[in-house]
Structure formats: structure tokens, C-alpha cells
N, C-alpha and C positions, 0 to 999 in steps of 0.2 A: 778457305777456298781449296787448299791442297787436299783436305780430307774429301771434299766433294769430287774433285778430279780423280783422286785415287779410287774412290768407290766406283766411279763410272768406268775407269780403265779396267779394274779388276773384274767388274761385272760383265763387261762387253768383250774382254780379251778372249779370243777363241779357246786358248788353252785352259782358261779358268771358268768358262761360261757354264759348264755342266757341274761345277762343284756346288756343294751345299752352302747356304749362308754362313754356317759355322766355319767351313773350310775357307771360304773367301775372306772371312773376317780374320782368320789366322794369317793369311797372306798379307792382308792390309796391315796387321800389327807388326809383321816382320819385314816390311819393305819400305823403301823411301823413293821419292821422285827426284830424279837428277836431271839437270838441264845442261846440255852441251851446245856450244856455239859451232858454227860451220868451221871445219878444219881441226876441231879438238880431237885428240887421241883418247879413246875410251880405254883401250889397253893395247900393249905392244906384243908382238910375237916374242916369246921367251919369258914374259912376265908370269909370276906365280898365279895360280887360280885366285880370282878376285871376287867374282860374284856371278849371279844369274841375272841377265839383262833382258827386259821385255820392252820392245820399241813401241811407245805409245803414239808418237808423232815424229815426223821428219824422216830422214833417210840415213842409212849407215852403209859404208863400203867395207867389205872384208877383203884383205889382200895379203900377199907375202912379197918379200923383196929378195932379189938375187944378190950375188956377191958385188955387183956393180950398183946396187941400190935402185935397180929398176923395179917398178911395181908390176906385179902380176895380179890383176884384179880377179878375184874368185866369185864375188857375188855382191849385188846391191840389195840390201835388206830394206823392207818397207814396214809400215805399221802392222802390228800383229805378229811379227816375227820375234823370235828370241834367240839369244846366242850366249856364248860363254859356258855352255853346257858340257862340252867335251872335257874341258879342264877340271870342272867341278866333279864330274863323275869318275874321271880316271886319276885325278890328283896330279896330273902332269902339267907343265907350263903351257901357256897358250901357244898354239901352233900357227896362229894368224894374227894380224893386226886389225883392229876395229877402229874406224874413224868416222866422225860425223861429216856427212857431205852437205848438210844444211842444219839449221837450228833444230835440235832434237829434245824430246822429253822421254826419259827412260825410267821405267819402274824397275828398281834394282833390289835384289835380295843378296846380302853378303854371304860368304861361305858358311859361317857358323849357323846363321839363321836358315840357310838353304837346307842343311843337313837336318835341322829340326823339322822344317816344313815337310820334307820328303818322308820322314819317319811318321809324322802325324797324318799324312795324306798319301797312303801307298799307291792309290790309282794314278796319282800325278806322276809318281816314279815310273809307272808302266808306260804312260804316254810319252814321257821324256826319253825312255829307253828306245822307243821306236825312232825318234829323231836321231838319237845317238847312232843307231844302226845305219841310218841313211847317210850320216856324215862321216862315219868311221867304220865302214864295212870290213875292211881288211887292213889292219895297221901293219905297215912294213916300212922299209927305207925309201919307198917311192915318194918322190917330191910331190907335195900336195898341189894339185892343179885345178881342183874344183872344191867348192864348199860343201855342197850337198847333192847327191844323186837321187834320181827317182826311177824305179824299175816298174814298168807297166806291162802286164801280160795281156795279150789279146787272145781270147779263147771263146769257144762255142761247144755246145754239147753235140753238135752235128756238123757235117761238112756243108759247103755251099751257103754259108751264112754271111759271106762278104768280108771275112776276116782280113785277108791279105790286102785288099784295096783300102780297107779302113786303116790298117797298120801303116801302109805307105803314106796315105794322106795325113794321118795324125803326125807322123814323124816329120813330114815336109812342113806342116803347119806349125809344129812346135819350134822348128828351126827358124821359120820366118817371124813368128810372133815374139819369141824370147831371145833370138840370136844366140842361143846356147848350143853346145855340142850335143849331137843326137846320133844314135846308131840303132839300126834294126837288126835283131837276131832272127834270121829266117830258119826255122827248125822244121825239117821234114823227115819222113821215113825214107829209107834207101831206095824205095821203088818210085819215089816222086821226083818231079823236076822243079827246081827253083825258078820262079818267074820274076822275082823282084830285081835281079841284076838287069834283065832286059827292060823292065819298066823304068829303071833309073838310067837307061841308055849306057850300060856298062858292057864293054866288049868281052871282058873276062868273066869267068864263071868258076871261081875257086871255091871249093867246098871243104870245110873242116869235118872230118869223119870222127864223131864222138865214139863210134863203136871200136875203133882201134885203140891199142894200148899206147897211151901217151903219158910220160912221166912229168913233163914240164908243160903246164897249160899256157905258159907265155907264148908258146909256139903258135897258138891260135891267132895272135895278133898279126902274124904274117899273112893271114887269109883275109884280113879286113880290106874291103873294096871301098874306095872313096869316089863318090859321084860328083858331078859338076853342080849338083843341086844343094850341096852343103850337108847332105845326110850320108853317113857311112852305113855299110851293110856287112854282116858276117853270116855266111850260110853254113848250116850244120846238117849232117845226116844223123838221124836218131833211130835207135831200135828200142821199142817198148819192152822187149824181153831182156834187155841188157841193163841191169840196175847201175852198172858203172858209168853208163852214159850220163845219168843225172849228176853224179859226183863230179864228173869231168866238166859238165856244163856249169855247175856251181863254181868250180875252180876258175873257169873263164870269166864268169860274172864278177868274181872277187877282184880280178885284174881290171876289168872294164869300168867298175864304179869309181876308180881313181881318176878316170880320164873323160868320162861322159856325164853330162848333166841328166840326159834322158836316155834310157835304154828300153826299147820297145821289143818285147818278145812275141813273135808271131808263132804261136804254139799249134801243133797238130791237134785235130779234134779227136783225141783218144782219151777215153775215161779210164785211166789207171792210176795207181798210187804214185808212180814215178812222175807223171805229169802234175799230180796234185802237190808233190814235193817241190816242184819248180814253182808252181803257183804260190806256194807258201813263202817263197823268198821274195815275192813281189810286194811293192808298196800298194799297188792297185791292180785289180783285175777288171778289165773291160770285157764284159760278157755279152756277146752278140746273140741276138735272137731275131727270127723273122716275125711277122705280125700275125701269123696264123695260130689257131687254137692249139694244135699239136706242138708246134714249135715253142709256144709260150709255156705250155705245160712241162715240156722237157727242160726248158731253161729254169723254170720255177723249181723243179725237182732237184736240178743240179745245184741251184743256189742254196736250197735247204740242206743238201748233203754237205756242201762246203762249210756251212755254218755249224751244223750239228756234229758231223763226223770228224771234221778237221779244224774246228774252232776258228773259222775265219770270221773276222769282225764285219758287221754289216756295212759300215762305212767304207770298207776296203773294196767291196764288190759294186761295180757300176754297171747296171743293166742298160744296154743300148739296143733299141728296136731298129732294125734295118728294113725299111719298107721297100724291099726289092720287088714286091708285088702289091697289088691293091689291098689295103687293109680293110677288112670287113668288120673288124671288131674295134669299137671305140676305145680311146686311150684309158678311160676309167675302167672299162671291163678288162683291158689288157693287164692293168695293175692288179686287179682282183685275181685274175688267173695266175699271175706270177707270184702273188703273195708278197711282193716287194715293190718299192718305188722304181719308176722308170727314170733313169738318169738323163737320157737324151734319145731323140728319134732322128734317124737318118732318112731324108727324103729319097724317093726312088731316083736312080740314075737312069736317065733316058738313053736309049740305044744310040750308039755312035759317039758317046761321050768319051773323052780321053781318060786314061787311068789316073793321071796326076791332076785331079780336078782342082785342087787348091791353087795350082800354078797356072794350068792351061784354061780353066773355066772358073775363075774366082767368084763370079757373080751367080753361079749355080746355087740352088738351095742346099745341095749336098755339101758344097765347099763352105758355105756360110755356117752350116751346122758343125762341121769339123773345126772351123776357126773358133767358134764359141767353146767347144770342148777343149781345144788346145790352150786357149787363154785361161780356162779354168784350171787345167792341169799345170800350166806354167805360172799360175798365180799372178797373171797379168790382166785379170778381168777389170773392166772399167764399169762402174755402176753409176747411174744417174738418178738423183732423188729430186722429185718435184713436190714442193710443199703446198700448204693450204693457201687460200686467198680470194675466193670468188672472182671478182673482176681482176684483181691483182694477178690471178693465176694465168691470165693471158700473156703475162711476161714470159712464161715458160715457152710459148710458141716462138718468140724471138730467139730464145736460147737454142731451141731445136733447129731453127733456120740456120744458125751459125754451124751447129753440129753437122747438118746435112751438107752445107756448102764446103766446109773444111774437111769433110770425111773423117770426123772424129769417131773412132770405134766405140760403140756402146754395147755392152754385153748383157746388161740387165737393167731394168727400169722399175722404180718404186714410186708410188704416189699416194698422197692423202687428200681426201675431199676434192677440190677443183684440180689439184695435181693428179689425182687418180683418173679423172675424166680425160685430161690432156694426155696422160701417159697411155691410157687405153686406146685412144684414137691413133696415136703415133705407133704404138706397138702392133696394131692391126693393119698397118700399112699406109695410113693417111699421112701425107706430107704436112709440113708446117703451113704451106699455102692453102691446102685443102681444109685444114682445121680453121684457118681464118675465114674461109668461105662459109663454114658452118656457123661461125660466130655472127655472120651477117643476118642470122635470124633475129638478132637483137639490134637492128639498125637504128631504132629509136628507143629512148629510155622507157617508154610505156610498154614495150614489147616483152620486157622481163616478166610482167605480171600475167602474161599468157601461160606461164609455168606454175602460177599460184592457184591452188584449189583449197580454199579455207575450210576448216573443220572446227568442231567444238574443241577447245584446247584442253583435252584430257591428257594426251601425251605430246602434243605439238600443235601449232596453229595451222600447219600445212600438211595435207595428206600425202602429197607426193605423186599422185597418179598421173598428173600432167607431165611432171618431170620424167617419170618412167616412160611415158609414150615418146617424149622427145629423145631420150637416150636410145630407145628401141628403134627409132627411125634411122639413127646413124650407126648403130652397132648390131641391130637385129639379134639373131640368136647366136652370136659369136661367143665362144668360150675361151678360157685361158689357153686351151690347146690350139686355138686359131691365131695366136700371136706369132709374129716373126722373130721375136726375141723374148726371153723370160720376163714376165710381168708380175709384180706383187702389189696388191692394193691393201691399204691399212684401214681398218675399222676399229671401233672400241666396243668391248663387250659390256652391256648394261649391268648384268648381274655380277660378273666376276671383276668388273672395274679394271680390266687389263686390255692391252692392244691385241688385235687379231690380225694375222697376216693371211689374206685371202689369195689363193692361187689355183683354185679349182672351181668349176661350175660356170654359170653365165656371167659375162662381164657386166651386164646391166645390173644384175642383182648386187654384185660386189660394189659397183659405183654408187648405187642408191644407199647402201649401208654406209659407205665412206663419206657421203655428202649429207647425211641426216643430222644437221646441226641441232644440238639439244635446245629445247624450248621453242624451236621454229618448226622443224620437221618431226613428224612422229617417227620413233625408232623403226628401223626396217627389220622385218622378220626374215632372217637368213637361215633356212632349214629350221631348226628348232630353237634358234637363238635370237634375242633381240639385240641388234647392233646399231650404233650411231656413229657420228662423225669421227673419223680416224684422227683428225687434227686435235681433238681434245687431249689425247695422250701423246700422239706423235705428229706434231704439226710439220716437222721436217724429218721424215722417217729414215734416218741414216742407220739406226740400230739394226734393222733386219739384214741389211747388206753387210754390216760389220760382223754380225753373228754368222753369216754365210761364208765368211772368209774373203769377201771382196776387198782387195787391198788398195784399190784406187777409186775413190768416191768423189764425185762432183755433185754438190747439192745446190739447189736453187731456192733460196729463202726469199719469198716475196712479201712476207709479213712486215709491215712498217715497224720502225723502232718503237720502243715503249713510250718515248717522249712524244712522238708523232701521234700515237694512238691516244694517249691521255689528253693531248691538246684537242684532238678531234672529238673525243668523248665529252669534254667539258663544253665545247661549242654546241654539240647536239643537245645537251641538257638545257643550256641557256636558251637556245632557239625554241625548245619545247615549252619552257615556262613562258616565254614571251608570246608565243603564238596562242597558247590557251588563254592567257591574260587578255589579249586583244579581243578574242572571240567573246569572252564572258562580259567584258566591258560594253561591247556592242549589243549584248543580250540577244545575239543571233542564235537562238537555240536550235533552229533548223540547221544553220550552218555549223553549229557545234557538233551535231551528229555526223554531218558529212565530214567535218574536219577529223573526227576520231577515226572514221573509216580510212581517210587518207593518211592519217598519222600512223596507223598500223603498218601501212605499206612502206613507210620511211623511218620514222623516228623509233618505233618499237624495235624494228629489225636493226636499226642503227645501234641502239643501246645494247641489245643482246650481242650483236656481232662485235661491237667495240669492247664489251666486257670480256668476251672470249678471247679477243685479239690481244688484250693486255696480258692475259695469262700465257697465250701462245708465243708471244714475242720473247719472253724469258726462256721458255722451254726450247724454242727453236734455236736460240743462241747456244744453249747447252748442247743440243743435239748436233749443232754444227761443229763441235769439237771432234766428232768422229769422222768428219769429212776432210779430205785433203784440200779441196777448194770449195769455198762457199761463195756463190754469186748472189749479190744482194742488189737488185735493180732499184734505181731511184724512182719512186712512184709519187713524189711530191706533186701536188696539184691535181692528182687523179683521185677518184672516189671509188670505194670498193664495189658499189652497186652499178657503176657505169659500164655495163657489159657492151654497150653500143660503141665504146671507145676501145674495142679489142685491138685494133691496129696500132693505136698509140701505146697501149700496154706492151704489145709485142715489140714495138720499136725500142722501148726502154730495156726490155730483156736482151734484145740484140746488141744494144750499146754496151751493156754490162758484160756480155759474153765476149765481144770483140776486145774490150778493154783488158780482159784476162786471158786472151787467146794464147799468148806465149806460155803462160803458166799451165794452161790446159794441155797444150802440145807437149810440153816438157814432161808432164805427169804421165801421159799415155805412152810416151816413147821411152820412158826410163827402163 
């Protein structure tokens, strides 16, 4: 069992996910799985370098203690994080204490094996060095007050791109969502006027002039302004002709990374090597662009220049479209013009709106978009996974009802098969109650057969045309770009025998592919590929979220247990034998023909579905290991084809969600 778990952890751990099978096997060979109970010390401050630790499940707190033994908590680490790296790479004793806050499973590589692994996998050393630079940017006698800092540069190839409003709201949202220290560095040329102090309701307007000769960059701290909104600000004057300005700014940065978790640089829209030098010191560059063709082309050219001329890594550059005017170009075309993926889109800010939208107008679409970005940056995204289940899938609706009523933040949603349909309806703005209204189309058992259009069973018994029309009636021509939060739909590739994550194009097409149960529905042709039921490979698709770096995952597994499925399966077979025997004994040959037609509608589908369900039950349990919370509603007494009992299924889902509500709230608020 440990080997299976280790394989899964290594394969899905973000740091290792891009490694080759040979490289992952090397890590497997030189690692062990360790279990820690709540309160266990993993290592103490001052201990010799012990190992490289990858957190597979649970939570770990990182802290230091003062002379009076008072704890100064630096960070809470969650699944997917690694630690112990500074001591291993520097050879110095641990500078912090690591303690399990609940039961944890950790993949550990000891010091000797770590050196071997790094030598054998050089690109892993490069990735780890980036983390080292964030956690130890400027080693000095300064008392450690944070575990890891993140520097984000907000930039554009032209002025009037909405940089400053974006930087302001991103900083405010990061503070609110993560409760971590945040500062904005407002950098302008000497002929400009700083507006951020006013927008943060600060009476003072102190500006640190980088153009003057300053020997001690620590003096810049005297210019920090502290707002009542929890975000600090430091204003600078900058001259593009003075190369010393950059060196002085970097000196200031080296001081600030010891004290702030997030440093937002609002940079002037000046394309020169000095600005590029500042950009190169950032962990991420948020590159803003308008939605017009000329703006997109300029942004695309800048992106290519950053990558080719200055060796910027693609994942470091996040392109954000600011729809300050009506977008006449579709998102797919925008990405083509840019030559890069669009990270996020900011909806237009209506006239008369306040500057601090995330605080003063939190329900605006702009504020919601900023919150999703800040939760991504702050690694506090909450992902919701909806598994397969036909009628059982209506349990998801009850879970969504609790999420709505309790205002649980969901940043991204993923679904397979029936879970994909429910996820799509919810992501496009339909509430849980509206989804139940749609389910009333199946108010009687016989109404499900209105979706069945039989065909010669070459690739499947059901063509799917009627189902397509049903979906089209409720989702129309909506695409993935029309969703109010990111949505991923899982299908299976017929030829490659691997999962496909669908996040572009028409929602109806993606759902049809994800719902095409093998042997029942004909595979769905999606572009040039034949796709079928996503639940065959990923019945509880936690893996895509884990690979995306989503650290908080709530999964809803509505598949009955293996024992329940096997029991139902045997009952179906016995009923089938008994029914056929009775018809033959009566020699009712006409009735036998009618019986076989009815039998197809129930027993054959039952047998196919139950066979698939047996396999899915085990796979879903394994996939649940990647989730923080797995909700498993009790569906006893209910039947997978009873779509007319949607309300009862939903009630079961609601009961399960409320039973686990405290755990859910604890997870999202950590």
C-alpha cells in the first residue's frame, strides 16, 4: 500500500509532476513516507540539516520562539508544500521549527540521498533554488519574521492599462484573503504625482527619491506609510536615465522581503533595461493589456521579448486582460494574437465605482475577479470536485445549496459525467434551487426515456442527439469563457486511453463527451478526437486541481461503496434470470419480445452501469486521497436511475455537507 501511495504522491506532487518516469522513480527509490501525529515536532530550530520534506497530507506550522518561549508563527504549510530546503542547500542548522498541526503524511528524502537526487536531476536543483531565493533573499542578522516572500511586478507596455487600480485592489485582496503582511511599492518618474496614498486615505505623501545618493537603503523604511486598510505603501521617484536607481531599489527590496509576505511593485510603463532588471527580481509579472488588437499585439511582443531576450520563464508571466472598454475580439482570438495563455480577465469597471472595489463594492464582477487572482497568488484557492453518478449526482445539488447559504468561497470547480453537468450549470450562474427546477423535467420515472434515442450498437446503444438538445436548451451556446468561475470538465480519450481536461469551447460539447458512458452512448467527437465518459479514468477528478496547485480541495464522491454496488449487481442478475425464466415458461413469445425491449431500458443499462461503478468505486477512493475533505452522501435506498427523486438525492447531499460544515469552514479559513 505504501508503494501505491508513494507513486501517487510523487506523480501528483507539483514539484515532481514534470519529471520523467525515470526521474520520479529515482525519487521513489530514495524517499520514505513518514507519519506525524498532531503536535509532533518534525525538526527544531538549531537542529542540523535533516532532510527534504514534502507535505502529502495534513498541515504543518513553521515558527520561531523568542527568549521568553513565545511563538512567532511564520507560516502554515499545506499539502503540496516542501520545507527543510534552506538548511540542506546552505548546510546551516534549521532557522525555524516545524510542527504538525494535525496528523500528517510526509514524503522525506534524507540529506545524503538528497545530494544524490539533486546531482542526478539538475533541473530539480534549479526549481528548488527559486524557492530558496524567495525564502532567503538577503541573509543577515535580521530576525526572521516571515517564512517566504513573494514579489509581484504589475506592468504594461503602455500607459492607461489600469495598472494602479489593479495593484491597489490586488494588495487589498491579498491582505483580506491571506491575512498576511502586504506592501505596495508605487514607483513613478519625478514628473508624476503618486495617487495611491490618497486612494488609501492617507494624509501624508512621503516619497523616497531613488535618484539621490543614499548609502543606507534602510532609510527607505522611514518613508513607509501604514494605511487603516492593513496595506502599507512606499512611494518612490525613479529616473530611467539613472542606472543607480535600480541598484538602490533592489537594495530596498532586500530589506523588505524580510518583513512582508507580499510585495506589489507598481512599475512605470517604460520599456528600458533598468525596468527589465527590476522585473527580473520578481517572482511573478502581472502584465496588463487592454482587449483591443493593437494593445494585444504590443503585449504579445513584450511577452516574447521578455522570454527571448531576458530569459523570463513563461510560468512567471501572467497576462491579464483589462476590459476597460467593450471587447470586440473573442477570448480565443485574443490568446492567438498574444501567442500566450490569458491568465485572467478583469471586467469593465462601471463609471462612478470606488477605487477600492474589493472593499467598497465586493459583489462587483471586477472585485470577484481580483479575489480569485489573489487567492491563486496567496495559494489559498478552494477547489470543488463533483464526481460521477447519474441520479446519485443530484447529491451535488444539496452540497451546492450549503455552499451558497454558508458563503463558502469556491475558486474553481471540476466535474466528471453527471458531476460535469451540475458543475457547468452552477458555474454559469444557476443556483442550486434553479438546478433542481431543471431536474423536474424528470418528474416521473418514464420521462428519462425521453432522452434515449436508440441506434444500432456499433459504438453505443444511444446516439445522444436527444440528450444534446436537452443540454442545449439549458446551456445554449455558452462557452467556458461564459462561466463566473473557472470550470474544468473531464473526459476520456478513446485512442490515447488517457484523461482529457476540457476548458475551452462549447460547454454542451464538453458535457456530452464527459457523459458518454462506454457501451451505452456512442463516443462523442470533440474536434478531431473521440471522447467518452470522464468517469472511466477520473470518477472523482481531484488530480487536475492538484496538478494546478490548488491546495484546498473539497471532493463530493457520490459513488456507492464497492460492497453496495456488488450487492445491487447480484440482485440485478438474479432478477434478470428470474424474469426471463417466467416469460419462457409461459411461452409468451410476443411478451418475450416486448420484455427484451423493456429489459434494455433497465437491466442491460443496470448491468453496464453497475460493472463500471464497481471499478469506479475503487478508483474514486484512491483519488479521494488527493482531497482535503471527501463528502460521501448516504444514498442507501435510492437507485441510480431515479432521476425523478432529484430532491431526495439533493437532501442527502445537504445532510452530508452540513455534517462536515465545521471541517469545511476550518479548511477554507486556514
